[in-house]
Biopython code that builds the backbone (N, CA, C, O; Angstrom):
import numpy as np
from Bio.PDB.StructureBuilder import StructureBuilder

atoms = [
    (1, "MET", "N", (97.805, 109.520, 106.780)),
    (1, "MET", "CA", (98.753, 110.598, 106.927)),
    (1, "MET", "C", (100.193, 110.106, 106.778)),
    (1, "MET", "O", (101.100, 110.886, 106.485)),
    (2, "LEU", "N", (100.390, 108.800, 106.985)),
    (2, "LEU", "CA", (101.741, 108.260, 106.791)),
    (2, "LEU", "C", (102.172, 108.379, 105.333)),
    (2, "LEU", "O", (103.356, 108.551, 105.043)),
    (3, "LEU", "N", (101.215, 108.289, 104.421)),
    (3, "LEU", "CA", (101.542, 108.463, 103.006)),
    (3, "LEU", "C", (102.038, 109.883, 102.737)),
    (3, "LEU", "O", (103.023, 110.066, 102.021)),
    (4, "VAL", "N", (101.374, 110.879, 103.297)),
    (4, "VAL", "CA", (101.789, 112.272, 103.117)),
    (4, "VAL", "C", (103.159, 112.493, 103.755)),
    (4, "VAL", "O", (104.022, 113.150, 103.173)),
    (5, "PHE", "N", (103.353, 111.942, 104.955)),
    (5, "PHE", "CA", (104.651, 112.053, 105.616)),
    (5, "PHE", "C", (105.744, 111.416, 104.765)),
    (5, "PHE", "O", (106.815, 111.997, 104.590)),
    (6, "GLY", "N", (105.476, 110.224, 104.236)),
    (6, "GLY", "CA", (106.460, 109.532, 103.413)),
    (6, "GLY", "C", (106.781, 110.263, 102.131)),
    (6, "GLY", "O", (107.940, 110.323, 101.721)),
    (7, "LEU", "N", (105.759, 110.824, 101.487)),
    (7, "LEU", "CA", (106.012, 111.586, 100.257)),
    (7, "LEU", "C", (106.794, 112.861, 100.549)),
    (7, "LEU", "O", (107.674, 113.244, 99.778)),
    (8, "ASN", "N", (106.473, 113.515, 101.660)),
    (8, "ASN", "CA", (107.237, 114.708, 102.047)),
    (8, "ASN", "C", (108.689, 114.348, 102.349)),
    (8, "ASN", "O", (109.608, 115.059, 101.941)),
    (9, "TYR", "N", (108.893, 113.251, 103.059)),
    (9, "TYR", "CA", (110.248, 112.806, 103.373)),
    (9, "TYR", "C", (111.009, 112.477, 102.086)),
    (9, "TYR", "O", (112.172, 112.850, 101.929)),
    (10, "LEU", "N", (110.353, 111.788, 101.187)),
    (10, "LEU", "CA", (110.972, 111.435, 99.912)),
    (10, "LEU", "C", (111.336, 112.683, 99.117)),
    (10, "LEU", "O", (112.403, 112.749, 98.506)),
    (11, "ALA", "N", (110.445, 113.673, 99.126)),
    (11, "ALA", "CA", (110.711, 114.917, 98.408)),
    (11, "ALA", "C", (111.907, 115.661, 99.016)),
    (11, "ALA", "O", (112.762, 116.168, 98.290)),
    (12, "LEU", "N", (111.960, 115.720, 100.330)),
    (12, "LEU", "CA", (113.077, 116.410, 100.969)),
    (12, "LEU", "C", (114.387, 115.659, 100.771)),
    (12, "LEU", "O", (115.437, 116.279, 100.607)),
    (13, "LEU", "N", (114.335, 114.342, 100.783)),
    (13, "LEU", "CA", (115.551, 113.570, 100.528)),
    (13, "LEU", "C", (116.032, 113.769, 99.103)),
    (13, "LEU", "O", (117.234, 113.883, 98.865)),
    (14, "ALA", "N", (115.107, 113.811, 98.151)),
    (14, "ALA", "CA", (115.503, 114.080, 96.762)),
    (14, "ALA", "C", (116.132, 115.457, 96.641)),
    (14, "ALA", "O", (117.096, 115.645, 95.898)),
    (15, "CYS", "N", (115.582, 116.420, 97.373)),
    (15, "CYS", "CA", (116.161, 117.770, 97.369)),
    (15, "CYS", "C", (117.575, 117.748, 97.970)),
    (15, "CYS", "O", (118.485, 118.399, 97.454)),
    (16, "CYS", "N", (117.747, 117.005, 99.047)),
    (16, "CYS", "CA", (119.075, 116.893, 99.668)),
    (16, "CYS", "C", (120.064, 116.177, 98.747)),
    (16, "CYS", "O", (121.232, 116.559, 98.667)),
    (17, "LEU", "N", (119.594, 115.143, 98.057)),
    (17, "LEU", "CA", (120.486, 114.410, 97.161)),
    (17, "LEU", "C", (120.872, 115.240, 95.946)),
    (17, "LEU", "O", (121.827, 114.900, 95.246)),
    (18, "GLY", "N", (120.160, 116.302, 95.689)),
    (18, "GLY", "CA", (120.533, 117.220, 94.630)),
    (18, "GLY", "C", (121.743, 118.072, 94.988)),
    (18, "GLY", "O", (122.306, 118.750, 94.129)),
    (19, "MET", "N", (122.139, 118.037, 96.246)),
    (19, "MET", "CA", (123.331, 118.762, 96.692)),
    (19, "MET", "C", (124.523, 117.797, 96.691)),
    (19, "MET", "O", (124.397, 116.643, 97.100)),
    (20, "ALA", "N", (125.646, 118.270, 96.240)),
    (20, "ALA", "CA", (126.825, 117.404, 96.079)),
    (20, "ALA", "C", (127.262, 116.786, 97.408)),
    (20, "ALA", "O", (127.647, 115.617, 97.448)),
    (21, "ARG", "N", (127.207, 117.553, 98.484)),
    (21, "ARG", "CA", (127.693, 117.045, 99.774)),
    (21, "ARG", "C", (126.881, 115.837, 100.236)),
    (21, "ARG", "O", (127.454, 114.818, 100.621)),
    (22, "HIS", "N", (125.564, 115.940, 100.204)),
    (22, "HIS", "CA", (124.725, 114.845, 100.675)),
    (22, "HIS", "C", (124.738, 113.677, 99.693)),
    (22, "HIS", "O", (124.690, 112.519, 100.107)),
    (23, "HIS", "N", (124.801, 113.969, 98.420)),
    (23, "HIS", "CA", (124.863, 112.910, 97.418)),
    (23, "HIS", "C", (126.139, 112.102, 97.589)),
    (23, "HIS", "O", (126.116, 110.874, 97.513)),
    (24, "ARG", "N", (127.233, 112.777, 97.816)),
    (24, "ARG", "CA", (128.515, 112.094, 98.021)),
    (24, "ARG", "C", (128.490, 111.290, 99.319)),
    (24, "ARG", "O", (129.015, 110.178, 99.364)),
    (25, "ALA", "N", (127.889, 111.837, 100.372)),
    (25, "ALA", "CA", (127.853, 111.139, 101.661)),
    (25, "ALA", "C", (126.985, 109.888, 101.598)),
    (25, "ALA", "O", (127.323, 108.874, 102.208)),
    (26, "LEU", "N", (125.876, 109.942, 100.873)),
    (26, "LEU", "CA", (124.959, 108.808, 100.854)),
    (26, "LEU", "C", (125.238, 107.823, 99.728)),
    (26, "LEU", "O", (125.030, 106.621, 99.892)),
    (27, "LEU", "N", (125.706, 108.317, 98.591)),
    (27, "LEU", "CA", (125.884, 107.438, 97.438)),
    (27, "LEU", "C", (127.332, 107.291, 96.989)),
    (27, "LEU", "O", (127.616, 106.494, 96.094)),
    (28, "GLY", "N", (128.254, 108.040, 97.589)),
    (28, "GLY", "CA", (129.667, 107.855, 97.326)),
    (28, "GLY", "C", (130.250, 108.610, 96.149)),
    (28, "GLY", "O", (131.446, 108.488, 95.883)),
    (29, "GLN", "N", (129.461, 109.375, 95.445)),
    (29, "GLN", "CA", (129.971, 110.123, 94.294)),
    (29, "GLN", "C", (129.163, 111.405, 94.131)),
    (29, "GLN", "O", (128.007, 111.463, 94.552)),
    (30, "PRO", "N", (129.748, 112.422, 93.533)),
    (30, "PRO", "CA", (128.979, 113.650, 93.302)),
    (30, "PRO", "C", (127.959, 113.442, 92.186)),
    (30, "PRO", "O", (128.195, 112.633, 91.288)),
    (31, "PRO", "N", (126.838, 114.148, 92.221)),
    (31, "PRO", "CA", (125.817, 113.954, 91.191)),
    (31, "PRO", "C", (126.177, 114.670, 89.891)),
    (31, "PRO", "O", (126.856, 115.697, 89.889)),
    (32, "SER", "N", (125.708, 114.103, 88.802)),
    (32, "SER", "CA", (125.857, 114.783, 87.516)),
    (32, "SER", "C", (124.810, 115.897, 87.430)),
    (32, "SER", "O", (123.860, 115.928, 88.212)),
    (33, "SER", "N", (124.989, 116.791, 86.488)),
    (33, "SER", "CA", (124.036, 117.897, 86.363)),
    (33, "SER", "C", (122.650, 117.383, 85.951)),
    (33, "SER", "O", (121.632, 117.942, 86.359)),
    (34, "ARG", "N", (122.617, 116.335, 85.154)),
    (34, "ARG", "CA", (121.321, 115.752, 84.773)),
    (34, "ARG", "C", (120.624, 115.128, 85.974)),
    (34, "ARG", "O", (119.412, 115.272, 86.135)),
    (35, "ARG", "N", (121.384, 114.438, 86.815)),
    (35, "ARG", "CA", (120.804, 113.822, 88.008)),
    (35, "ARG", "C", (120.289, 114.885, 88.977)),
    (35, "ARG", "O", (119.251, 114.698, 89.612)),
    (36, "VAL", "N", (121.014, 115.999, 89.092)),
    (36, "VAL", "CA", (120.561, 117.093, 89.955)),
    (36, "VAL", "C", (119.213, 117.612, 89.475)),
    (36, "VAL", "O", (118.311, 117.846, 90.279)),
    (37, "ALA", "N", (119.075, 117.792, 88.165)),
    (37, "ALA", "CA", (117.804, 118.269, 87.618)),
    (37, "ALA", "C", (116.684, 117.265, 87.860)),
    (37, "ALA", "O", (115.569, 117.659, 88.201)),
    (38, "LEU", "N", (116.963, 115.973, 87.690)),
    (38, "LEU", "CA", (115.962, 114.944, 87.943)),
    (38, "LEU", "C", (115.567, 114.891, 89.415)),
    (38, "LEU", "O", (114.388, 114.743, 89.735)),
    (39, "LEU", "N", (116.534, 115.008, 90.300)),
    (39, "LEU", "CA", (116.240, 114.977, 91.730)),
    (39, "LEU", "C", (115.408, 116.182, 92.157)),
    (39, "LEU", "O", (114.490, 116.053, 92.966)),
    (40, "ARG", "N", (115.726, 117.333, 91.621)),
    (40, "ARG", "CA", (114.948, 118.533, 91.955)),
    (40, "ARG", "C", (113.522, 118.419, 91.421)),
    (40, "ARG", "O", (112.572, 118.832, 92.086)),
    (41, "GLY", "N", (113.376, 117.867, 90.235)),
    (41, "GLY", "CA", (112.031, 117.646, 89.691)),
    (41, "GLY", "C", (111.255, 116.634, 90.511)),
    (41, "GLY", "O", (110.060, 116.809, 90.749)),
    (42, "ALA", "N", (111.931, 115.568, 90.947)),
    (42, "ALA", "CA", (111.276, 114.574, 91.790)),
    (42, "ALA", "C", (110.876, 115.172, 93.128)),
    (42, "ALA", "O", (109.826, 114.834, 93.675)),
    (43, "ALA", "N", (111.705, 116.055, 93.653)),
    (43, "ALA", "CA", (111.374, 116.713, 94.922)),
    (43, "ALA", "C", (110.117, 117.569, 94.774)),
    (43, "ALA", "O", (109.233, 117.532, 95.630)),
    (44, "ALA", "N", (110.039, 118.327, 93.704)),
    (44, "ALA", "CA", (108.853, 119.165, 93.478)),
    (44, "ALA", "C", (107.619, 118.304, 93.250)),
    (44, "ALA", "O", (106.541, 118.621, 93.754)),
    (45, "LEU", "N", (107.763, 117.225, 92.500)),
    (45, "LEU", "CA", (106.647, 116.331, 92.235)),
    (45, "LEU", "C", (106.171, 115.635, 93.510)),
    (45, "LEU", "O", (104.968, 115.494, 93.730)),
    (46, "GLY", "N", (107.108, 115.201, 94.346)),
    (46, "GLY", "CA", (106.738, 114.538, 95.594)),
    (46, "GLY", "C", (106.031, 115.464, 96.560)),
    (46, "GLY", "O", (105.037, 115.082, 97.177)),
    (47, "ALA", "N", (106.534, 116.677, 96.694)),
    (47, "ALA", "CA", (105.896, 117.645, 97.600)),
    (47, "ALA", "C", (104.510, 118.033, 97.082)),
    (47, "ALA", "O", (103.571, 118.174, 97.865)),
    (48, "THR", "N", (104.383, 118.205, 95.781)),
    (48, "THR", "CA", (103.087, 118.551, 95.200)),
    (48, "THR", "C", (102.105, 117.393, 95.339)),
    (48, "THR", "O", (100.927, 117.604, 95.627)),
    (49, "GLY", "N", (102.586, 116.183, 95.137)),
    (49, "GLY", "CA", (101.730, 115.007, 95.323)),
    (49, "GLY", "C", (101.258, 114.863, 96.754)),
    (49, "GLY", "O", (100.094, 114.544, 97.000)),
    (50, "ALA", "N", (102.157, 115.097, 97.703)),
    (50, "ALA", "CA", (101.786, 115.022, 99.116)),
    (50, "ALA", "C", (100.750, 116.090, 99.459)),
    (50, "ALA", "O", (99.810, 115.826, 100.208)),
    (51, "LEU", "N", (100.920, 117.282, 98.918)),
    (51, "LEU", "CA", (99.946, 118.345, 99.149)),
    (51, "LEU", "C", (98.598, 117.973, 98.555)),
    (51, "LEU", "O", (97.562, 118.206, 99.177)),
    (52, "GLY", "N", (98.600, 117.403, 97.370)),
    (52, "GLY", "CA", (97.353, 116.987, 96.748)),
    (52, "GLY", "C", (96.626, 115.923, 97.545)),
    (52, "GLY", "O", (95.409, 115.992, 97.713)),
    (53, "VAL", "N", (97.363, 114.940, 98.034)),
    (53, "VAL", "CA", (96.753, 113.881, 98.847)),
    (53, "VAL", "C", (96.173, 114.470, 100.127)),
    (53, "VAL", "O", (95.068, 114.116, 100.536)),
    (54, "CYS", "N", (96.921, 115.365, 100.754)),
    (54, "CYS", "CA", (96.485, 115.956, 102.018)),
    (54, "CYS", "C", (95.233, 116.817, 101.812)),
    (54, "CYS", "O", (94.307, 116.766, 102.621)),
    (55, "ILE", "N", (95.203, 117.593, 100.752)),
    (55, "ILE", "CA", (94.026, 118.416, 100.464)),
    (55, "ILE", "C", (92.829, 117.534, 100.117)),
    (55, "ILE", "O", (91.703, 117.839, 100.508)),
    (56, "HIS", "N", (93.060, 116.455, 99.393)),
    (56, "HIS", "CA", (91.972, 115.539, 99.042)),
    (56, "HIS", "C", (91.374, 114.900, 100.290)),
    (56, "HIS", "O", (90.156, 114.745, 100.381)),
    (57, "GLN", "N", (92.214, 114.529, 101.249)),
    (57, "GLN", "CA", (91.732, 113.847, 102.445)),
    (57, "GLN", "C", (91.122, 114.795, 103.472)),
    (57, "GLN", "O", (90.134, 114.452, 104.123)),
    (58, "GLN", "N", (91.704, 115.988, 103.623)),
    (58, "GLN", "CA", (91.309, 116.858, 104.729)),
    (58, "GLN", "C", (90.591, 118.140, 104.311)),
    (58, "GLN", "O", (90.064, 118.852, 105.166)),
    (59, "GLY", "N", (90.562, 118.441, 103.040)),
    (59, "GLY", "CA", (90.001, 119.706, 102.595)),
    (59, "GLY", "C", (91.116, 120.733, 102.424)),
    (59, "GLY", "O", (92.256, 120.501, 102.826)),
    (60, "GLY", "N", (90.775, 121.864, 101.825)),
    (60, "GLY", "CA", (91.782, 122.853, 101.472)),
    (60, "GLY", "C", (92.479, 123.506, 102.641)),
    (60, "GLY", "O", (93.708, 123.568, 102.670)),
    (61, "GLU", "N", (91.724, 123.995, 103.604)),
    (61, "GLU", "CA", (92.332, 124.760, 104.701)),
    (61, "GLU", "C", (93.115, 123.855, 105.640)),
    (61, "GLU", "O", (94.295, 124.092, 105.897)),
    (62, "VAL", "N", (92.461, 122.819, 106.149)),
    (62, "VAL", "CA", (93.114, 121.914, 107.105)),
    (62, "VAL", "C", (94.198, 121.104, 106.420)),
    (62, "VAL", "O", (95.250, 120.855, 107.008)),
    (63, "GLY", "N", (93.953, 120.689, 105.185)),
    (63, "GLY", "CA", (94.931, 119.887, 104.457)),
    (63, "GLY", "C", (96.237, 120.622, 104.219)),
    (63, "GLY", "O", (97.315, 120.036, 104.323)),
    (64, "THR", "N", (96.141, 121.909, 103.899)),
    (64, "THR", "CA", (97.365, 122.689, 103.657)),
    (64, "THR", "C", (98.168, 122.852, 104.940)),
    (64, "THR", "O", (99.393, 122.725, 104.930)),
    (65, "VAL", "N", (97.488, 123.130, 106.036)),
    (65, "VAL", "CA", (98.191, 123.286, 107.320)),
    (65, "VAL", "C", (98.797, 121.961, 107.765)),
    (65, "VAL", "O", (99.936, 121.913, 108.230)),
    (66, "LEU", "N", (98.026, 120.888, 107.620)),
    (66, "LEU", "CA", (98.533, 119.572, 107.998)),
    (66, "LEU", "C", (99.728, 119.177, 107.143)),
    (66, "LEU", "O", (100.695, 118.608, 107.650)),
    (67, "TRP", "N", (99.666, 119.479, 105.834)),
    (67, "TRP", "CA", (100.791, 119.193, 104.945)),
    (67, "TRP", "C", (102.044, 119.948, 105.397)),
    (67, "TRP", "O", (103.139, 119.385, 105.419)),
    (68, "GLY", "N", (101.880, 121.218, 105.756)),
    (68, "GLY", "CA", (103.021, 122.001, 106.235)),
    (68, "GLY", "C", (103.622, 121.422, 107.506)),
    (68, "GLY", "O", (104.842, 121.384, 107.664)),
    (69, "CYS", "N", (102.763, 120.974, 108.407)),
    (69, "CYS", "CA", (103.257, 120.360, 109.649)),
    (69, "CYS", "C", (103.997, 119.058, 109.359)),
    (69, "CYS", "O", (105.065, 118.810, 109.919)),
    (70, "LEU", "N", (103.431, 118.231, 108.489)),
    (70, "LEU", "CA", (104.096, 116.971, 108.146)),
    (70, "LEU", "C", (105.388, 117.209, 107.379)),
    (70, "LEU", "O", (106.339, 116.439, 107.509)),
    (71, "LEU", "N", (105.427, 118.270, 106.578)),
    (71, "LEU", "CA", (106.658, 118.631, 105.880)),
    (71, "LEU", "C", (107.747, 118.998, 106.884)),
    (71, "LEU", "O", (108.897, 118.585, 106.737)),
    (72, "MET", "N", (107.383, 119.771, 107.902)),
    (72, "MET", "CA", (108.366, 120.144, 108.922)),
    (72, "MET", "C", (108.830, 118.927, 109.722)),
    (72, "MET", "O", (110.020, 118.791, 110.007)),
    (73, "LEU", "N", (107.901, 118.044, 110.084)),
    (73, "LEU", "CA", (108.285, 116.857, 110.843)),
    (73, "LEU", "C", (109.192, 115.935, 110.033)),
    (73, "LEU", "O", (110.160, 115.390, 110.564)),
    (74, "SER", "N", (108.886, 115.764, 108.764)),
    (74, "SER", "CA", (109.758, 114.921, 107.935)),
    (74, "SER", "C", (111.120, 115.582, 107.736)),
    (74, "SER", "O", (112.134, 114.891, 107.642)),
    (75, "GLY", "N", (111.153, 116.902, 107.671)),
    (75, "GLY", "CA", (112.427, 117.605, 107.576)),
    (75, "GLY", "C", (113.265, 117.440, 108.830)),
    (75, "GLY", "O", (114.480, 117.259, 108.748)),
    (76, "ILE", "N", (112.626, 117.502, 109.989)),
    (76, "ILE", "CA", (113.343, 117.301, 111.248)),
    (76, "ILE", "C", (113.926, 115.890, 111.302)),
    (76, "ILE", "O", (115.076, 115.699, 111.697)),
    (77, "LEU", "N", (113.119, 114.902, 110.901)),
    (77, "LEU", "CA", (113.608, 113.521, 110.891)),
    (77, "LEU", "C", (114.772, 113.365, 109.925)),
    (77, "LEU", "O", (115.760, 112.706, 110.250)),
    (78, "LEU", "N", (114.669, 113.959, 108.750)),
    (78, "LEU", "CA", (115.741, 113.849, 107.765)),
    (78, "LEU", "C", (117.025, 114.503, 108.257)),
    (78, "LEU", "O", (118.107, 113.942, 108.085)),
    (79, "VAL", "N", (116.921, 115.667, 108.860)),
    (79, "VAL", "CA", (118.106, 116.343, 109.394)),
    (79, "VAL", "C", (118.751, 115.496, 110.489)),
    (79, "VAL", "O", (119.974, 115.367, 110.542)),
    (80, "ALA", "N", (117.930, 114.925, 111.357)),
    (80, "ALA", "CA", (118.469, 114.080, 112.420)),
    (80, "ALA", "C", (119.158, 112.845, 111.841)),
    (80, "ALA", "O", (120.238, 112.465, 112.294)),
    (81, "LEU", "N", (118.541, 112.224, 110.848)),
    (81, "LEU", "CA", (119.169, 111.050, 110.249)),
    (81, "LEU", "C", (120.451, 111.401, 109.519)),
    (81, "LEU", "O", (121.434, 110.666, 109.621)),
    (82, "LEU", "N", (120.467, 112.498, 108.791)),
    (82, "LEU", "CA", (121.686, 112.887, 108.075)),
    (82, "LEU", "C", (122.811, 113.245, 109.034)),
    (82, "LEU", "O", (123.985, 113.084, 108.700)),
    (83, "ALA", "N", (122.467, 113.726, 110.217)),
    (83, "ALA", "CA", (123.491, 114.085, 111.196)),
    (83, "ALA", "C", (124.019, 112.855, 111.950)),
    (83, "ALA", "O", (125.222, 112.743, 112.185)),
    (84, "TRP", "N", (123.123, 111.937, 112.329)),
    (84, "TRP", "CA", (123.544, 110.846, 113.205)),
    (84, "TRP", "C", (123.613, 109.487, 112.524)),
    (84, "TRP", "O", (124.544, 108.726, 112.789)),
    (85, "ARG", "N", (122.679, 109.160, 111.672)),
    (85, "ARG", "CA", (122.651, 107.861, 111.000)),
    (85, "ARG", "C", (122.348, 108.052, 109.514)),
    (85, "ARG", "O", (121.242, 107.745, 109.068)),
    (86, "PRO", "N", (123.312, 108.553, 108.744)),
    (86, "PRO", "CA", (123.017, 108.860, 107.338)),
    (86, "PRO", "C", (122.636, 107.642, 106.502)),
    (86, "PRO", "O", (121.914, 107.790, 105.515)),
    (87, "ARG", "N", (123.085, 106.468, 106.853)),
    (87, "ARG", "CA", (122.763, 105.274, 106.063)),
    (87, "ARG", "C", (121.315, 104.822, 106.258)),
    (87, "ARG", "O", (120.826, 104.003, 105.480)),
    (88, "TRP", "N", (120.622, 105.329, 107.267)),
    (88, "TRP", "CA", (119.224, 104.991, 107.480)),
    (88, "TRP", "C", (118.302, 105.855, 106.628)),
    (88, "TRP", "O", (117.114, 105.554, 106.509)),
    (89, "ALA", "N", (118.825, 106.915, 106.038)),
    (89, "ALA", "CA", (117.980, 107.863, 105.311)),
    (89, "ALA", "C", (117.392, 107.241, 104.041)),
    (89, "ALA", "O", (116.217, 107.458, 103.743)),
    (90, "LEU", "N", (118.171, 106.489, 103.304)),
    (90, "LEU", "CA", (117.679, 105.907, 102.046)),
    (90, "LEU", "C", (116.643, 104.800, 102.257)),
    (90, "LEU", "O", (115.619, 104.809, 101.573)),
    (91, "PRO", "N", (116.857, 103.841, 103.175)),
    (91, "PRO", "CA", (115.814, 102.820, 103.367)),
    (91, "PRO", "C", (114.489, 103.404, 103.868)),
    (91, "PRO", "O", (113.423, 102.909, 103.504)),
    (92, "LEU", "N", (114.544, 104.430, 104.684)),
    (92, "LEU", "CA", (113.310, 105.048, 105.151)),
    (92, "LEU", "C", (112.576, 105.750, 104.013)),
    (92, "LEU", "O", (111.347, 105.818, 104.015)),
    (93, "ALA", "N", (113.319, 106.267, 103.047)),
    (93, "ALA", "CA", (112.697, 106.927, 101.900)),
    (93, "ALA", "C", (111.903, 105.937, 101.055)),
    (93, "ALA", "O", (110.934, 106.321, 100.399)),
    (94, "VAL", "N", (112.296, 104.686, 101.066)),
    (94, "VAL", "CA", (111.551, 103.666, 100.339)),
    (94, "VAL", "C", (110.415, 103.126, 101.196)),
    (94, "VAL", "O", (109.303, 102.921, 100.708)),
    (95, "GLY", "N", (110.695, 102.899, 102.463)),
    (95, "GLY", "CA", (109.720, 102.243, 103.340)),
    (95, "GLY", "C", (108.532, 103.093, 103.737)),
    (95, "GLY", "O", (107.408, 102.592, 103.768)),
    (96, "ALA", "N", (108.743, 104.356, 104.039)),
    (96, "ALA", "CA", (107.645, 105.191, 104.529)),
    (96, "ALA", "C", (106.546, 105.413, 103.490)),
    (96, "ALA", "O", (105.374, 105.250, 103.829)),
    (97, "PRO", "N", (106.861, 105.776, 102.245)),
    (97, "PRO", "CA", (105.768, 105.925, 101.273)),
    (97, "PRO", "C", (105.066, 104.600, 100.955)),
    (97, "PRO", "O", (103.853, 104.577, 100.749)),
    (98, "LEU", "N", (105.827, 103.493, 100.914)),
    (98, "LEU", "CA", (105.197, 102.211, 100.643)),
    (98, "LEU", "C", (104.270, 101.791, 101.775)),
    (98, "LEU", "O", (103.163, 101.309, 101.536)),
    (99, "ALA", "N", (104.727, 101.977, 103.003)),
    (99, "ALA", "CA", (103.869, 101.635, 104.153)),
    (99, "ALA", "C", (102.653, 102.547, 104.184)),
    (99, "ALA", "O", (101.543, 102.084, 104.446)),
    (100, "GLY", "N", (102.842, 103.826, 103.923)),
    (100, "GLY", "CA", (101.718, 104.749, 103.915)),
    (100, "GLY", "C", (100.720, 104.429, 102.820)),
    (100, "GLY", "O", (99.512, 104.511, 103.043)),
    (101, "GLY", "N", (101.201, 104.066, 101.648)),
    (101, "GLY", "CA", (100.314, 103.685, 100.558)),
    (101, "GLY", "C", (99.546, 102.415, 100.860)),
    (101, "GLY", "O", (98.359, 102.311, 100.551)),
    (102, "ALA", "N", (100.225, 101.442, 101.467)),
    (102, "ALA", "CA", (99.546, 100.203, 101.824)),
    (102, "ALA", "C", (98.477, 100.442, 102.883)),
    (102, "ALA", "O", (97.380, 99.890, 102.797)),
    (103, "ILE", "N", (98.789, 101.252, 103.867)),
    (103, "ILE", "CA", (97.800, 101.567, 104.906)),
    (103, "ILE", "C", (96.630, 102.335, 104.314)),
    (103, "ILE", "O", (95.479, 102.094, 104.677)),
    (104, "ALA", "N", (96.920, 103.265, 103.398)),
    (104, "ALA", "CA", (95.833, 104.025, 102.768)),
    (104, "ALA", "C", (94.941, 103.117, 101.925)),
    (104, "ALA", "O", (93.721, 103.287, 101.921)),
    (105, "LEU", "N", (95.526, 102.157, 101.215)),
    (105, "LEU", "CA", (94.718, 101.242, 100.418)),
    (105, "LEU", "C", (93.898, 100.296, 101.293)),
    (105, "LEU", "O", (92.745, 100.003, 100.978)),
    (106, "LEU", "N", (94.477, 99.827, 102.371)),
    (106, "LEU", "CA", (93.741, 98.925, 103.277)),
    (106, "LEU", "C", (92.630, 99.666, 104.013)),
    (106, "LEU", "O", (91.569, 99.102, 104.284)),
    (107, "GLY", "N", (92.883, 100.936, 104.335)),
    (107, "GLY", "CA", (91.866, 101.714, 105.037)),
    (107, "GLY", "C", (90.742, 102.153, 104.134)),
    (107, "GLY", "O", (89.635, 102.406, 104.609)),
    (108, "ALA", "N", (90.997, 102.252, 102.832)),
    (108, "ALA", "CA", (89.969, 102.715, 101.895)),
    (108, "ALA", "C", (88.946, 101.616, 101.588)),
    (108, "ALA", "O", (87.817, 101.914, 101.199)),
    (109, "SER", "N", (89.334, 100.358, 101.760)),
    (109, "SER", "CA", (88.393, 99.283, 101.406)),
    (109, "SER", "C", (87.565, 98.816, 102.567)),
    (109, "SER", "O", (86.736, 97.920, 102.414)),
]
sb = StructureBuilder()
sb.init_structure("model")
sb.init_model(0)
sb.init_chain("A")
sb.init_seg("    ")
for serial, (resi, resn, name, xyz) in enumerate(atoms, 1):
    if name == "N":
        sb.init_residue(resn, " ", resi, " ")
    sb.init_atom(name, np.array(xyz, "f"), 0.0, 1.0, " ", f" {name:<3s}", serial, name[0])
structure = sb.get_structure()
């Protein structure tokens, strides 16, 4: 489930970075229109991937509900980080999906 949480967090962060205010706060410059389109596409791809993983692991009904819950929890964490520790938001976006993927691979074997 850490993989789904990490992908949801990554998707929400990409969505936030598509906004000029958050992009400027985290990366120091406003995003170009091409970067905004890429970030929005990455956000949709990440959320869809997380939903697919969750449905594959838990089934359709439970997986969808669990994905929604993990999406809300990752959103709460992202909002808290952007409000209090914005510089922690980017390293967590890299670490959470990698840790979740490693745990999923170790648990599958």
